[in-house]
C-alpha positions as a printed Julia matrix, in Angstrom:
263×3 Matrix{Float64}:
 147.83  -15.79  -41.82
 148.68  -12.9   -39.45
 151.41  -15.02  -37.81
 152.9   -15.76  -41.26
 152.75  -12.08  -42.16
 154.52  -11.06  -38.94
 157.22  -13.68  -39.37
 157.89  -12.75  -42.99
 157.99   -9.01  -42.39
 160.43   -9.48  -39.51
 162.63  -11.81  -41.54
 162.84   -9.51  -44.56
 162.82   -6.18  -42.6
 160.27   -4.65  -44.97
 159.64   -0.9   -44.98
 156.18    0.22  -43.75
 154.78    0.75  -47.27
 156.17   -2.55  -48.47
 154.66   -4.29  -45.43
 151.26   -2.83  -46.3
 151.43   -3.98  -49.93
 152.69   -7.41  -48.9
 149.89   -7.78  -46.34
 147.25   -6.91  -48.91
 148.71   -9.49  -51.28
 148.55  -12.17  -48.6
 144.95  -11.29  -47.8
 144.1   -11.51  -51.49
 145.72  -14.92  -51.69
 143.74  -16.11  -48.67
 140.51  -14.84  -50.21
 141.27  -16.56  -53.52
 142.06  -19.84  -51.8
 138.67  -19.83  -50.02
 136.68  -19.14  -53.19
 134.79  -22.03  -54.74
 132.75  -22.83  -57.85
 129.17  -24.03  -58.12
 127.54  -25.67  -61.15
 124.03  -24.33  -61.71
 121.31  -25.61  -64.06
 119.13  -22.6   -64.92
 115.8   -22.53  -66.73
 116.44  -20.72  -69.99
 113.82  -18.03  -69.36
 116.06  -16.79  -66.55
 119.21  -16.44  -68.69
 119.63  -12.65  -68.68
 118.92  -11.97  -65.0
 120.99  -14.96  -63.86
 124.01  -13.81  -65.83
 123.82  -10.48  -63.99
 123.26  -12.14  -60.64
 126.22  -14.48  -61.19
 128.5   -11.54  -61.98
 127.35   -9.66  -58.87
 127.67  -12.84  -56.77
 131.28  -13.34  -57.84
 132.17   -9.7   -57.18
 130.62   -9.8   -53.71
 131.7   -13.26  -52.52
 134.61  -14.4   -54.71
 132.68  -17.58  -55.55
 132.01  -18.38  -59.19
 128.73  -19.74  -60.58
 129.13  -21.94  -63.66
 125.83  -21.6   -65.52
 124.08  -23.96  -67.91
 120.78  -22.9   -69.51
 118.04  -25.16  -70.83
 114.59  -26.66  -70.36
 113.57  -27.66  -66.85
 112.35  -31.07  -68.01
 115.65  -31.73  -69.76
 117.63  -30.8   -66.65
 115.5   -33.13  -64.55
 116.41  -36.05  -66.8
 120.11  -35.1   -66.72
 120.17  -34.82  -62.94
 118.44  -38.19  -62.61
 121.19  -39.63  -64.83
 124.0   -38.22  -62.72
 124.75  -34.81  -64.26
 127.05  -32.95  -61.8
 124.81  -29.93  -61.19
 124.72  -28.64  -57.62
 121.76  -26.27  -57.87
 118.68  -26.4   -60.08
 116.85  -23.14  -60.77
 113.71  -24.46  -62.42
 110.9   -22.77  -64.33
 108.35  -24.53  -62.16
 107.86  -25.67  -58.57
 107.03  -29.3   -59.32
 110.45  -30.4   -60.6
 112.48  -29.22  -57.55
 109.85  -30.77  -55.25
 110.14  -34.07  -57.16
 113.94  -34.06  -56.88
 113.68  -33.39  -53.16
 111.15  -36.23  -52.74
 113.39  -38.59  -54.72
 116.35  -37.85  -52.46
 118.36  -35.87  -55.03
 117.58  -32.52  -53.43
 118.44  -31.36  -49.94
 115.31  -31.45  -47.77
 114.2   -27.97  -46.71
 116.57  -26.17  -49.12
 113.94  -25.29  -51.72
 112.38  -21.85  -52.22
 110.65  -19.72  -54.86
 113.13  -17.3   -56.39
 110.74  -15.71  -58.93
 107.25  -15.89  -60.38
 107.4   -15.78  -64.15
 105.21  -13.83  -66.53
 104.17  -14.93  -70.01
 104.13  -12.6   -73.01
 102.97  -12.88  -76.6
 105.7   -11.12  -78.56
 106.56  -10.13  -82.11
 109.69   -8.45  -83.34
 107.42   -6.42  -85.61
 106.15   -3.22  -84.02
 102.37   -2.95  -83.98
 101.61   -6.57  -84.83
 100.65   -7.65  -81.3
  97.96   -5.56  -79.62
  97.7    -5.03  -75.88
  94.77   -7.47  -75.52
  96.03  -10.38  -77.6
  93.23  -10.02  -80.16
  95.73  -10.83  -82.91
  95.34  -14.49  -81.87
  91.63  -14.46  -82.64
  92.11  -12.62  -85.93
  94.74  -15.11  -87.09
  96.28  -12.85  -89.72
  99.86  -13.95  -89.14
 102.26  -16.72  -90.14
 103.83  -19.08  -87.62
 103.23  -19.01  -83.86
 106.2   -20.1   -81.74
 105.57  -22.02  -78.54
 107.89  -23.92  -76.2
 107.44  -27.66  -75.8
 104.64  -27.82  -73.2
 105.83  -31.21  -71.94
 109.26  -29.85  -71.0
 108.87  -26.09  -70.58
 106.42  -24.58  -68.05
 106.12  -21.47  -70.23
 104.95  -23.71  -73.07
 102.34  -25.27  -70.79
 101.19  -21.78  -69.76
 100.9   -20.8   -73.44
  98.7   -23.82  -74.15
  96.48  -22.94  -71.2
  96.19  -19.37  -72.51
  95.18  -20.51  -75.99
  92.63  -22.87  -74.47
  91.14  -20.1   -72.35
  90.87  -17.87  -75.43
  89.18  -20.68  -77.35
  91.68  -20.59  -80.24
  93.86  -23.64  -79.57
  92.37  -25.88  -82.26
  92.35  -23.27  -85.01
  95.9   -22.08  -84.31
  97.56  -25.47  -83.81
  98.5   -25.76  -87.55
 100.51  -22.54  -87.16
 102.66  -23.88  -84.3
 106.43  -24.04  -84.5
 107.71  -25.69  -81.34
 110.9   -24.78  -79.51
 112.72  -27.31  -77.35
 112.86  -24.63  -74.63
 111.9   -21.01  -74.17
 115.26  -19.76  -75.51
 114.77  -21.53  -78.84
 111.19  -20.27  -78.93
 112.43  -16.73  -78.49
 114.97  -17.25  -81.29
 112.23  -18.34  -83.69
 110.52  -14.99  -83.16
 113.7   -12.88  -82.97
 114.88  -14.32  -86.31
 111.36  -13.79  -87.72
 111.0   -17.45  -88.64
 107.81  -17.1   -86.63
 105.65  -13.99  -86.81
 105.0   -14.06  -83.09
 105.34  -16.38  -80.13
 104.79  -16.97  -76.45
 107.97  -16.12  -74.56
 109.0   -15.27  -71.03
 108.43  -11.58  -70.37
 112.0   -11.38  -69.07
 113.33  -12.15  -72.56
 111.81   -9.01  -74.06
 111.61   -6.72  -71.05
 114.35   -4.96  -69.12
 114.6    -1.91  -66.88
 110.86   -1.44  -66.89
 110.24   -1.41  -70.63
 109.82   -3.56  -73.73
 113.15   -3.87  -75.52
 111.73   -3.99  -79.07
 108.74   -4.99  -81.17
 105.24   -5.39  -79.77
 103.86   -7.53  -76.98
 100.85   -8.54  -74.95
 101.51   -9.29  -71.3
  99.27  -12.29  -70.67
  97.12  -11.88  -67.53
  98.19  -14.21  -64.74
  94.61  -15.5   -64.51
  94.91  -17.08  -67.98
  97.22  -19.85  -66.82
  98.54  -21.63  -63.75
 101.13  -19.58  -61.81
 104.65  -19.95  -63.17
 106.24  -20.34  -59.75
 109.98  -20.85  -60.25
 111.74  -22.75  -57.47
 115.41  -23.34  -56.77
 116.68  -26.43  -54.99
 120.06  -27.26  -53.54
 121.01  -30.7   -54.86
 122.71  -33.34  -52.72
 125.85  -32.92  -54.85
 126.15  -29.31  -53.63
 125.35  -29.9   -49.95
 128.95  -29.45  -48.8
 129.95  -26.83  -51.37
 130.31  -23.36  -49.77
 129.68  -21.66  -53.12
 126.4   -23.54  -53.54
 125.07  -22.62  -50.09
 126.27  -19.03  -50.56
 124.46  -18.71  -53.89
 121.21  -20.08  -52.46
 121.38  -17.35  -49.81
 122.45  -14.68  -52.3
 119.41  -15.34  -54.52
 117.21  -14.29  -51.61
 119.12  -11.08  -50.92
 118.33   -7.51  -51.94
 120.79   -7.29  -54.86
 119.5   -10.41  -56.58
 115.87   -9.5   -55.95
 116.37   -6.05  -57.49
 117.77   -7.66  -60.66
 114.9   -10.15  -60.77
 112.32   -7.36  -60.52
 114.05   -5.35  -63.24
 113.34   -8.17  -65.7
 109.63   -8.18  -65.02
 109.38  -11.07  -62.58
 107.17  -10.97  -59.52
 108.53  -11.92  -56.1
């Protein structure tokens, strides 16, 4: 690139200022040509922080992350059937480990990017108390919960209800979301009075965004350890390997913490 710059500036006899501008343009072109794209399957609970991380990642590296959000179980089935994702950011640790064992993930390229927190949330202020006693009282309409077979947050919600001893009595009130994003929408649209959601969906910059919530103690359910895995399809993609590293850096970790996740 420097040889080309020298040759062109000599040939066209550019003035000093013009040479500077021209050199910057060439550097920009070189940077753009080295940028790549990575296709990322992201657990829907991580939508808001990942959108911020992707924006910061592109600004810092020039690489672009193409994001798809959904249920971890659904992504597993898609990847098994040849979906062209290059990274999976799951809502559990089991699915990435299974993909690695089955030869679809790169061995040794799996790590925990966040530990999720479960919240019982209502858009209505004052409905949910800070101990979750509203569940025992039962004076509400529908209770939204993510599909526990596909969504780890749904499984954690079921474990919480079991621990509280209210699963059987509340089951008739269930409205089930295909993933945690749909579950959140049921509550946000008030089609459900309250629901179990990811804390990150209702919490930002150290505070609850609206309504009322109970932050479920971690001891009420199995840890929601969220792992990322580099898939074999992304092994030779510089944007994929760069994003896996970026997720473990200070900027990404600060964003993750801001949405209420533990690290």
